[in-house]
N, C-alpha and C positions, 0 to 999 in steps of 0.2 A: 364237169363244171370247170370253169376257168377261175383262177384265184389271182388277184392283182391288186395294185394300188389305184385309188381314184380319190382326188381331192384330199390327199393325206390320210385316207381311210382304206381299210382292207375290205374288198368286196368279192363275193362270189357271183358268178354269172352262169346260170340264172341264180337269183338271190335265194338265200335260205331263211329269210325273214318270214316269220308266219304272217299270214294275212296280206302279204304283198301281192299286188297284181303282177301277173307274169312270173312270179316266183316258182321255185321248184314244186312246192306244195300244191300250188294253183294249177300248174301244168299237169301234174299226175291226177289230181282230183278231176280235172276237165277231161283228161284222157279216158278214165274209168267211167265218167258220166257219158261220154260219146260211145263207149262200148255197149252201155245199156240202151242208149238211144238208137242204136243200129236195129233193134228189134222192132222200132216203129216203121221201119222200111219194109218189113215183111207182112203182107196182108194176110189176115186169118182166113183159113178155108172154112171154118165153121161159122157161117154168118148168123146162125141163131144165138151165138154167145153175146151179141151185142157189142163186141170189141172189134175195132178195125185192125188191130196189130197185137204184138206180143209184149210191148215194153212194160205195160202194167204187170203182166205175169212175172217178168224177170225181176222188176223192182220189189215184188211182194215174196220173192224167194228167200227164205231165211238163210239157206246155205251161201247164196251169192252175196248177200248183204253182210254175213259174217266175214266172208273172204275180202269183201270191200273194206270193211273196218279194220280187218288184220293188216291189209296192205298199207292203209293210211297210218295205222299205229307204228308198223315197222319204218315207214318213211319218216315219221316224227322222231323216232329213236335215232335213225341214222342222220337226220339233219342236226339233232342235238349233238351227236357225236362229232360231226364235222364243225359245228359251231364252237364246240369246246376245244377242238384243235386250233381253230381261228383265235380263240381267246389266248391260248398259249403263245401263239405267234405275236399277238398284240402286247404281250408282256415286254417285248423289245420296242415298244413304240417310241421310246426315247431316241432310237436310232434315227427316225425320220421327223419327230417332233421338236426335239430339243435344238436350241441354237448352238452351233458348234463353237462360234466365236465367244459367246458368252460363257459356255462350258470351259474353254481354254483359258479365258480371263481369270474365272474363279480358281481354276486348278493352279495357275501361275502365282496367284496371290496367297491361296490358302493351302495348296496341296491336295484339295478334294473339292467336290461339288457341294455347295451349301444347301441345307434344308430350307424348306419354305419359311419356317418360323425364324431362321437365322437371317434371312434376307431382310426381315423387318428391322432388325437391329445390327445391320452389318458393320456399323462404326464400332461396335463393342467387341468385335471378333478380331483376334490378333492375327496379323499376317504371318504365314508360315510357308514360304516358297518351297516347291518340291525339290527333292534330290533325284539323282539319276535312277535309283531303285524304284521310285514312285512312277517315273516315266516308264520304266520297264514293266512294272506291274499293269499299268493302263494298256500298254501295247499288247501284252500277253492276254489280258482280259478280252480285248476286242479280237485278237487273233484266235482265241479259243471260240468266241461266238462265231467267227468266220468258218472255222473248221466244222462247227456243229451244223451250220446251214449248208455248207458244201457237201456234207455227207447225206443230205436229204436225197430221197428218191425223186425221180423225175415226176412221178404221180403218187397220190395217196389213195388208198382204197379203204372205204368205210362200210362195214358189215357185208363185205364181200361182194357189193354191187355198185356202190356210188363211188366213181372214180373222179378225183380232182387233179387237174393239170397244174402242178406246182412250178413249172418251169419259168413262167413270167415273174412271180413273186420271189422265187429263189434268186433269179438274175438281179432283180432290183435290190434285194436285201444284201447280196454280196457286194454290189456297188456301194451301197450305203456304209456297210461296215468298213470297206476299204478306205472310204473317205475319212472315217474316224480314226483308223490306223495311221493314215497319212498325216492327220492333224498333229499327232505327236511326233512322228518321224520327221515331218517337214519342220517342226519347230526346232528340233535338235540339229537338223542339217542347217537351217538358217542361223542358229546360234554359233555353230562352228564357222560358218562362212563369214558372217558379220564380224565376229570377235577377231578372227585372223586378218580380215581385210582392214578393220579399224586400226589394229596394232601396226600392220604394214604402212598405213598412211601416217600414223603417229611417228613411227620410226623414220620415215622419209622427211617429215617436217622437223623432226628433232635433229636429224643429221644437218639439214640446212641451217637451222637455228643456232646450233651449238658450234658451227664452223664460222659463224660471223662474229667478229670481235666487238666488244662493247666500248664505245667511245666514252672516255672519262668525263667528257663535258656534256654528255647527252643523257639527261635524267630519264627521258622516256625509254631509250634503249636499255637503260639499266633496270627500269621497272618492268618492262617487257621480259627481260631475261629472268629476273627474280620470279615473275609470275609463271613463266614457262618452267623453271626449275621446281616450282611448287606443284606444278601438274605432273612432272615426272616423279616426283616423291609420292604424290597422292595415289598414282597408279602402280606404284612399285610392288606393293604386296600382292595385289591381284594379278599383275602380269607375271611376276616371278613363279606363281603356282598355277598358271593357267594351262600349261602344256599337258600335264597329267590328266585333268578333267576332260580335256578335249580328246585325248587318246582313249579314255574310257568310253566317251560317247561314240567314237568311231568304232571301237570294238563291239559295242552294243548294236549299232547299226549293221555292222558286218554279220552279226549273228542272225539278222533278219534279211540276209541276202542283199543288202544294199551296197552297191559298189561306189566306194569313195573316189572322187576325182583325184588324179595325180597332183594336181595343183595344190590340194590341201596338204598332201604328205610333203610337198616341196617347201610350203611355208612352214610347216611344223619343224623341218630340219633347219631352215635358214633363220627364222625370226628369233628363236631363243639366243642365238649367237649375236645377232644384230642388236638385241635388247641389252646384252651384257656390255657391248661397245658403247651404246648410248649411256648407260649408267656411269661408265668410266669417263665419258666426255663431260657428263653433268657434274661429276665431282671435280674435274678439272676446271670447268668453267666457274664453279662455286668458289674455288680458291682464288681464281683470277679476279673475280669481282668483290672479294671480301674487303680489300682496301677502299674500293669505291662505295661500298655499303657503309663502312665506318665513317667515311667523310660525309655522306649523306645523312647519317644518323646525327652527326653533330650539327649539321645545317638545320635539320628538322627541330632539334631541341632549341636551337637559337630562335627559330621561327615561333615556337610555342611561347618562349619568353617575350618576344616582340608582341605576340598576339595578346598576352596578358596586360602589357603596357597599353596596348591600343584600346582594349576594352575599358580600362580605367580612364583614358582620355576621353573615350566615347560617353562614359557615364558622367564625367565632370561637365562636358559640353551639354549633355542632355538635361542635367539638373540645372544648369545655368540658363540655357537658351530655349528649352521647350516651352510651349504656351501654358505656363502655370499661372500667368497673370490675367486678371479679369479685363484689363484694358488692351490686351493683344488685339491688333487690328484684323490680321488674317490668320486665325488659329487653324483653320482647315488646311491652308497651304503648309504651314509649319508641321501639322501632324502627318501629312503626306510626306514631307521631307524627312522626318525622323523615322517613319515606317520604312522608307527606302534605305536610310542609313543602316538600321537594324537588319533589314533583309540582306544587304550587301555584306554585313559583318557575318551573318549566319552562313552565307555562301563561302566566304573565306575560310571560316572554321570548318565547314564540311570539307572543303578541298584539302585543308591541312590534315584533317582526321583520316580521310581516305589515304592520303600519302603516308601518314604515320603508321596506319594499320599495316601497310605492306612491309614496314620495317620493324613491326612488333613493338611500337612505341605507343604509350597510352597518352591521350590528350585530355587534359582536365576539363571540367565543366566550367563554363564562363558565366558564373552565377550573377555577376554584376550586370551583365547585359541582359540576363534573364529578368532581372529586377526592372530594368527599363522597359522591357516588353510587357511586364506585368502591370506597370503603371500607364501604359498607353491606353489600355482598354477603358478604365474608369475615367481617364482624362478625356477620351473621345465621348464618352457617355455624358459627362459633365457639360462639354460644350454643346452637345446636342440639346440638352436641357435648357442651357442658357439661351440658345437661339429660339427655342420653342417658347419659353416665357417672354422673351423680347418681342417676338412676333405677335403673341397674344396681347401684350400690354400696348403694342402699336395699334392693334385692332381696337382696343378699348379706347384709346385716345381719340380715335376718329369717330366714335359713337356720339350722336347728338345727345345733349345733356338730359332731355326729356325721355330718352329711350334707355338710359343707364339703369340697370337693375342690380343694386348693390348686393342683395341676398344671393342672386344667382352667381354673381361674380365670386362671392365668398365661398359658396358651395363648390364651385368649379376649382378654385385654388385649393381647398382642403382635400377634395376628392382626387384630383388629378395630379397636381404637382407636389403637394407636401406628403401625401400618404402613399403614392405609387411610384412615380419616377425617382424621387429622391432616395426611397428605400432600396432601389436597385443598385445604387452606387456603392462601391467598396469602402472599407474603412479608410483607405488612402485619401478619398475625397472628403470624407467626413473630417479628417484631420486638417 
């Protein structure tokens, strides 16, 4: 028999499924039946027996039938033994059924593969990224599976007579296990390469950045430099300690006969020294821009004071000029104007807040302007209601006298204007 993959399933050829057409059981049963039917080709010499051949005689022989049943019983036992071995191989079905990318995603997040019930509440599972020992355990696990399969015989013999050619499935399984092993190895290799290349690019950019002097009159250059110094500070702890973990990864890969490129060793020798130089340059630059930062802090605090004065002026003008009077001619034009004024003020505050955050300065809340914004909504609703009532009154004045329905008008006023729209207005309008 041949044993191989087909459509992500393990198959024997001929198949060992009972009742399957052209399966091994059917082939043997047909073969024995053909042996009995050969007797039909021998004409009987005794014509008086009424039989033309000897097939019926053979089929009625108890000894032959017992042997036939014994052969088929042994065949069933052997097929079961082969199918049991197939089931043992299928215990490793995750090798060809599981999604390797999803497997690695879960492993990187949680350090293990999640159970089915955990996938239903994955948001409740705490992330726990794997350490190097867990990577090693996974590689060793699949390496052990590889060794077990590699030690298989080329063929398997069941009950001393049924031989299964295991070479196709063995070759396919070894390829699959190798892919799983490389899944972990390649991640570690990529982690080393990406980390060192990214550090190399950052050091190159840092060298260019820190060699460029900051113009005392250029706020953008000062902000860019402060932002970059923050980036250096943010990655300092990780970068200071990254060499040893990378060396540990390299030693692990070497234990699996992986040959690390010489370029990796070169970067491991050069980058730590270059990083120390970058930190010294960053310290010097921080000292150089300290006076500029102090001047800018003073300027920002003055801007905050000016902004507070500006909001009070805006509030005074809003209270005086906003469309609070019933005889306002174009209230919507004025509402749009004040909405634009408030929006512009918010933009200026946001710009000042973003700038102050860079220099670790807190910007106060401008509650007076917030009060203006709070009054704008009910004011707009009030004018909407005024124009709605005016339009309805205008419609009523054009109604012929004989068609006027006083009761209907009264019901409409009570139901629509007094009980509904007016109640939607805030307390500010009621006052």
